[in-house]
MARVOVEX-857050 format. One record per residue (C-alpha): z negated, x negated, y negated; residue in one letter. Coordinates in steps of 0.05 Angstrom, whole numbers, plus 32768, in hexadecimal, padded with zeros to 4 digits. Each point is the difference from the previous one (the first is absolute). Example, Ala and Ser with C-alpha at 12.3 -4.5 7.8 and 13.67 -1.06 7.14 Angstrom:
# MARVOVEX-857050
7F647F0A805Aa 800D7FE57FBBs 
This chain:
# MARVOVEX-857050
800180008000m 7FF07FC77FD0t 80467FE38006f 801F80467FFAl 7FDC80077FBDv 80167FBA7FEDl 8049800B800Fs 7FFE80437FD9y 7FDF7FDE7FC3l 80347FC88005a 803880347FFFg 7FE280207FC3i 7FFE7FBD7FDCf 804B7FF7800Et 800D80297FC2i 7FEA7FC37FD7a 80307FD28024s 804A7FF37FF2p 801380128048c 7FFA804A7FEEi 80367FFB7FCCl 803E800B802Ap 7FE88044801Ai 7FE4801C7FBFl 8041801C7FE5p 800D80268042f 7FBA801E8001v 7FFA800F7FB5l 804280228000a 7FDB803F8018g 7FCF80007FC7t 7FFD80477FE1g 800980248043k 7FCE8021802Cs 7FCF7FCA8018f 7FED80268040r 804780138016r 80277FC57FE7d 7FD87FC17FEDs 7FCC80038036l 80318005803Ap 80287FC67FE0t 7FC17FD47FFDl 7FEB80138048l 80477FEF801Ag 7FFC7FBE7FDCl 7FBD7FEF8021a 801680138045f 80447FDE7FFCa 7FE07FC07FE7f 7FCC80018038a 8035800C8034g 80307FCA7FE9v 7FC77FCC7FF7a 7FE580128046s 80447FF5801Dl 80097FBE7FDDa 7FBE7FE98019a 800680178048f 80497FFD8010a 80187FC07FE1g 80417FEE7FE2g 802B803B8018w 7FD580307FDAa 80097FD67FC1v 804B7FFF800Ae 8003804C8009v 7FD780097FC1n 802D7FD07FD9h 803C802D800Eh 7FD9803F7FF6a 7FE97FE87FBAr 804A7FF77FEDn 801080488015v 7FC4801C7FDDi 800D7FDB7FC0l 8046801B7FFEa 7FE68046800Bl 7FC97FF97FCAl 80337FE67FD0a 80298040800Em 7FBF80267FF2f 7FF97FDE7FBDg 804880127FEFl 7FF18049800Dt 7FC77FFC7FCEl 802B7FDB7FCFl 803E802C8007f 7FEB8045801Cp 804780197FFAa 80157FCE8034l 7FC780108031a 80298031802Bd 803B7FD28003r 7FD77FC48014l 7FD880258033l 803A8027801Dr 80107FCC8038p 7FBA800D801Ea 801C800D8045a 7FDD7FC58023s 7FB67FFE800Ca 7FF77FC87FCDg 802280287FC9a 7FD9803E8012r 7FC17FD67FF7l 80177FED7FBBa 801380467FEFh 7FBD801D8018w 7FD87FC87FDDa 802480007FBEt 801D80487FF4e 7FEB80167FBBq 8007804B7FFBr 7FD7802A7FD3d 8006803E802Ba 7FC880058036g 7FDB7FC47FE5g 7FF47FBE8025p 7FF97FFC804Br 7FC77FD8801Fp 802E7FEB803Bt 80337FE57FCEr 7FCA7FDA7FDAs 7FE27FE58040l 80427FE38013l 800A7FE07FBDl 7FBB7FE08007g 80137FE58044m 80417FE27FE6a 7FD97FE17FC6t 7FCD7FE38031g 80387FDC8026l 80127FD77FC3i 7FB97FF07FEBw 7FF37FB7800Ba 7FB87FF57FE8p 7FE77FBD7FEAc 7FE07FDC803Ba 7FBB80067FE2g 7FC37FE78026p 7FEE8043801Ev 804780138017l 80097FBA8018g 7FBF80048027l 801680438022v 80477FE98010l 7FEE7FBB801As 7FC9801E802Ag 80308032801Fa 80347FC8800Fa 7FCB7FD68023l 7FDA80368026n 803880318010g 8006804B7FF2p 7FC2802B7FF9s 7FED80437FE2l 7FD07FDA7FD0q 80397FD87FE3t 802D803E7FF5g 7FC580227FDFl 7FF27FC47FD2l 804980007FEAl 8000804B7FF5l 7FBF7FF87FD7a 80237FCB7FD5y 803B802E7FF3g 7FD4803B7FF1l 7FD87FD67FCEg 80427FEF7FDBa 801680498004a 7FBC80137FE1t 800A7FD37FC3s 804780167FF7l 7FE980488005g 7FD07FF67FC8a 80397FE47FD5v 802A803D800Fi 7FC7802F7FEFl 7FF67FDC7FBFl 804B80037FF1g 8000804B800Dq 7FC6800C7FD1r 80247FD87FCBf 8040802A8008l 7FD7803F7FFEg 7FDB7FEA7FC0f 80437FEE7FE0m 802180408013k 80447FE07FFAm 803A802C7FEAp 803B80068032a 80297FC97FE0r 7FC77FCE8007w 7FF180158045s 804B7FF58012d 7FFD7FBB7FDEl 7FC17FEF802Bf 80248013803Er 803D7FD67FEDr 7FD57FC37FF1v 7FDC800A8042a 804480028023g 801A7FC27FDFa 7FBF7FD98010t 80088015804Av 80487FE68002v 7FEE7FBF7FDDl 7FC47FF6802Ds 802A800A8040a 80347FCF7FE5g 7FC87FCC7FF1a 7FE480078047i 80467FFC801Ew 80137FBF7FDDf 7FBA7FE1800Bg 7FED7FFE7FB6a 7FBF80228010d 7FED7FC6802Et 80067FCE7FC7g 7FDD802A7FCFl 7FC48010802Cl 7FFB7FB68018t 7FF97FEC7FB7r 7FD180377FE9l 7FB97FEE800Ds 7FD5802C802Ca 7FC37FD57FF9d 7FD280397FEBl 8011802A803Ct 7FFA7FC5802Fa 7FBD7FEE7FE4r 7FE580468009i 801B80018049e 7FE27FBB800Er 7FBB80197FE9n 8007803F802Dl 80127FD4803Bi 7FC77FD27FF1s 7FCD80377FFDa 801780238041t 800C7FBF8024r 7FBB7FE67FEFm 7FE48040801Cs 802A7FF98040a 7FE87FB9800Bf 7FBA80167FF3g 7FED7FBB7FE7t 7FEB80067FB9t 7FC5802F800Ea 7FEA7FDA8040q 7FC97FCC8001a 80187FB88010a 80007FED8048t 80057FBC801Ep 803D8014802Ba 80457FFC7FE0l 802380417FF7p 803C800F802Ar 80317FED7FC9t 7FE87FB87FFEl 7FF77FFF804Ar 804C80108006a 800C7FC17FD9l 7FD97FD58030l 801B8023803Fe 804A7FFC7FEAg 802D7FC28006s 7FE87FBD7FE6a 80147FED7FB8p 80447FDE7FFBl 7FEA7FCC7FCFn 7FB37FF3800Dt 7FCD7FFC8038l 7FEE80438022p 7FD1802D7FD7l 7FB680058019r 7FCD80347FF1a 7FD57FCF7FDAe 803C7FF27FD2d 7FFB80487FE6l 7FB7800F8007q 7FDF80057FBCg 80417FF27FDBk 8028802A7FD2v 8043800B8022v 804480137FE1v 803480168034v 80497FFC7FE6n 803580288029f 80447FE27FF1w 80437FEB801Dt 80287FC67FE9y 804280217FEDs 7FE080377FD8c 800A7FF37FB4i 7FC380287FEDn 7FD57FD48030c 801E7FC27FE4l 7FEF80137FB9r 7FB8800E8018n 7FF77FBC8022l 7FF57FD57FC0p 7FC280287FF1y 7FE480028047v 800A7FB58005r 7FDD7FF57FBDa 7FC380288017w 7FFC7FDD8045a 80007FBA7FDDe 7FD180147FC6k 7FC980238027y 80037FDE8044k 7FC27FD77FF1d 7FDA803C7FE6q 8001802A8040g 804680207FFEl 802E8002803Fv 804780177FF7v 80268013803Fi 804A80117FFFg 801980318036v 804A7FFA800Ah 801B80428019t 804A7FFE8005p 803480327FE6e 803D7FE28020f 80087FE38045a 800C7FB77FE9f 7FBC80027FDEe 7FDF80038045k 80177FBA800Fd 7FC47FD07FF9p 802F7FC57FECa 801D802A7FC6n 7FBB80147FE8v 7FE47FBA8004r 803C7FE77FD7q 7FF280357FCBa 7FB67FEF7FFEi 80117FB97FF3e 8035800E7FCCt 7FD380307FDCl 7FC47FD07FFFg 7FD1802D8024i 7FC17FDB8017t 7FD1803B8011y 8005801C8048p 803D802C8011v 7FF8802B803Ev 803F801A8021p 7FFF804D800Dd 8041800D8025n 7FE4803C8026d 7FE180207FC2f 7FBC7FFE8021g 7FDA7FE67FC2i 802A802D7FD3w 7FE9803C8028q 7FB87FE88003a 7FFD80007FB5f 802980407FFCg 80307FDC7FD1n 804080207FE8e 80237FD07FD1a 80187FBB7FEEw 7FDF7FDE7FDCp 7FBA80198008a 7FBC7FDF7FEFl 7FBE80138020y 7FBF7FE77FE3f 7FC37FFB802Ev 7FBC7FEC7FE7d 7FCF7FCE801Da 7FDF8037802Ad 804180128022g 800D803F7FD7r 804480137FE8l 7FF780087FB4r 8048800B7FE7d 804A7FF8800Cq 80407FF97FD7r 804880138014f 803C7FE17FE1g 80057FD07FC3e 7FD57FFE7FC3g 7FB680097FECd 7FF67FB6800Dy 7FC97FF77FCBd 7FDB803C801Ct 80067FE48047s 7FE47FBC7FE9e 7FC780217FDAe 7FEE80248040l 7FFF7FC08027i 7FD27FE27FCBq 7FD3803D8006k 7FFD7FFC804Cl 7FF17FB47FFDl 7FCA800B7FCBt 7FDD8035802De 80057FCF803Ca 7FE67FC27FDCk 7FCE80247FD3g 801C7FD67FC5a 803880147FD0k 80447FE3800Ev 80297FE37FC8e 8025803B7FE2p 80417FDA7FEAa 8040801A8020i 80297FCE8027a 803F7FE47FDDa 803B8012802Dv 80477FE08001k 8034802B8023a 80447FDB8005p 80418019801Eg 7FFC803B802Ct 7FB680067FF5q 8008800E7FB5a 7FEB80447FE8a 803A80337FF9p 802180127FBFd 7FEB804A7FFCe 8025800B7FBFr 80447FF7801Fd 7FF28014804Al 80328036800Ey 800F7FED804As 7FD28007803Bg 7FFA7FE78046e 803D8010802Bt 80057FF7804By 80417FEB8021i 7FF380168047g 80178049800By 7FBA80178014e 7FE77FFD7FBAk 80407FF27FD8a 801180297FC1t 803980017FCFh 80327FDE802Ef 804680037FE1a 802E7FD8802Ea 803680238027r 800E7FFC804Bg 7FD47FE88038g 7FD480198038t 7FB77FEF8007p 7FF07FCD8036d 80487FF1800Bv 80287FC67FE2p 802780227FC9s 802B7FF07FC3h 7FE280197FBFy 802380097FBFq 7FDD7FF87FBCm 800E80337FC9p 801E7FE27FBEa 7FC780217FD9d 7FB680098012l 7FCE802E7FDCa 7FBE7FE67FEDl 7FD67FEF803En 8039800C8030w 80167FC78030w 80337FF28036g 801C7FCF8032l 80437FDF8005s 801D7FE1803Dg 7FEF7FFF804Bd 7FB780148008w 7FD180218034t 7FD2802F7FDCl 7FC280068029g 7FC080287FF7g 7FDA7FC77FE0e 80367FD27FE4f 804A7FF37FF9a 80217FC48023t 803F7FDE7FE8l 80307FF5803An 80397FDB7FDDa 80127FE57FBCv 801080167FCBp 7FC3802B7FF8g 7FDD80197FC0r 7FC9802D7FE9i 7FFF80217FBBa 7FCB80257FD9y 8001801E7FBAr 7FB97FF37FE6f 7FD77FFD7FC1h 7FC47FD18003a 7FEC7FBB7FEDr 7FFB7FE88047d 802A800E803Dl 7FE97FE98045h 801F80078045l 7FD97FFB8043v 80327FDD802Cm 800B7FC4802Eg 80297FE48038p 800080248044a 7FF87FBD8024q 7FC87FD17FF5p 80187FBE7FE2g 803F801F7FE3q 80107FF37FB7e 802C80347FDBi 801C7FF07FBCr 800A803A7FD0f 8014800B7FB7r 7FE880347FD0v 8026801C7FC4t 7FEB802F7FCAi 8037802D7FE5d 80317FD38024g 7FE87FBF7FDFa 7FCF7FC88010a 7FB980147FEBp 7FF47FC27FD4g 7FBC80077FE1v 7FF4803F8026n 7FFC7FDE8044h 7FC38008802Cg 7FD27FCC801Et 802C7FFF8040d 80437FF97FDBt 801C7FCF7FD0d 802580107FBDa 804380048027d 7FE18032802Dg 7FFD7FD58041w 7FC780038032g 7FF17FF5804At 7FDB802C802Fa 7FD97FD58032r 7FC980328015e 7FF280497FFEv 7FD980107FC1k 8004801F7FBBl 80327FDA7FD3y 7FFF80087FB5q 804980007FEEl 7FFE80197FB7v 7FD07FF97FC8r 801E801A7FC0q 7FF37FDE7FBEa 7FF5802D7FC4e 801C80337FF3p 7FFC80228046v 8038802F800Eg 802580268035e 80317FD7802Bh 80287FFE8041r 7FE47FCC802Ff 80297FE3803Ae 7FEF7FCD8036i 80387FE2802Be 7FED7FDB8042f 802A7FC48016l 7FEB8005804Aa 7FF1803A8030p 7FBC800E801Eg 7FD980147FC2i 7FCE803A8006r 7FF280277FC1a 7FC2802D8000y 7FED801A7FB9a 80077FFA7FB5f 7FC57FFB7FD4t 7FF97FFA7FB3f 7FCD7FE87FCDg 
């Protein structure tokens, strides 16, 4: 029940987040109608459709995501038609006349705007379901917790109810907005000409919103817009409920280590230090960092974790890294050891290939920090990037409690070079994009069959945040493999930094590549893994920084060409 309430509240707070923006025009287009017979069924349809699609994505894997990808395109076309009927009522009958097929009937039922007889709840319910199919909420901490837990633990009634509670929470906040809008319209008592103008503006907004989502413009906008307030509220909710679930903050200290720390000792030995012992943790303040070495968010977290480990190691702090892989290549101990050495990590890093420690902590995200006091009690956790000063102040507080003497309050000076540098939030319009078809979005290339060597053709023009392949590739669930040269990947992006997780399929292989920006050498805009002419070499599977734009940051077409077959490309990330 606690987590049902948490999911519902998180859904309510979605109204304060940019992720609600794409669906607002569709929902608010019904303002001024009967709330019970029109708006309420629309909101319920949205909540149930969202819960159903999210459940399928979590339980059924890539095929459900692919089906929803095509369904979104159909629904966007139908909703654009709905907007046109609002904008041009005289054309409504003509546009809706071909409603012979089931899909067209759905659009007709969902969008028909007839004054006679009033709105039909069934029609509104279907409109809400259609809107729910195109709703792609921000992966906030609570929603990420629910979806990750579903993917790890399999289908269950509880997960479905949690997703439904999240959707109902969002529907509740949208319903409040609609009711306020109706009261405003009633107060104004608009004459017919103003009412007609309001309807036409709503129709134009729906058409423009559908176009923005179709061409991916919403992705860039929502990536750039900050949702810090919403995320902070959700993190606080998680913190309160998670503490209660662990039952540690209210318990008296016991000599025995809690199961979370025992999991660290009972798991595999660290890859870079001697095995951990109970006496190494007893009476110490412990910070546990869940990470994986190709994750850009994890890499940007590392400078701070390293600084804390070094600064407070003689004052009773133990930092332990838990390396839980996202991709298969991150399970290879040799790859992880190489990353640990390259990144200059000296504190213990424990491999967690079977997600045993992850599940013992109930963790749901990369990166994540867990703070355990000297009595073995979980005191707090942080998900994602940021709040570094607050985290260090918490470490100082826990050390002060353990030592009985105040710890120096100065905050550690942190240097974050290359891929570990903080992102440029002002110009971040592009977000993480997977290449494997199980999670891929905005793929624009023509031709090809998944899991089969195929020839792909790159379109001449790419919309913002769309990408494609050119040449002979095998597009797999997790990555794409180049079978023969020439082979290229292109992406239209807007961000200071562009990274690509990639590497040779065979150990010891070296693959030369060349990067261009708008068809030319990057010059001063080259990344740490390329030179000014765009040349670089892939020797291992990792995250490569290929572009770092100098001011001013703008929108560009990125291309990378490989000079030898055998490269595997996994994901784009930006900063």
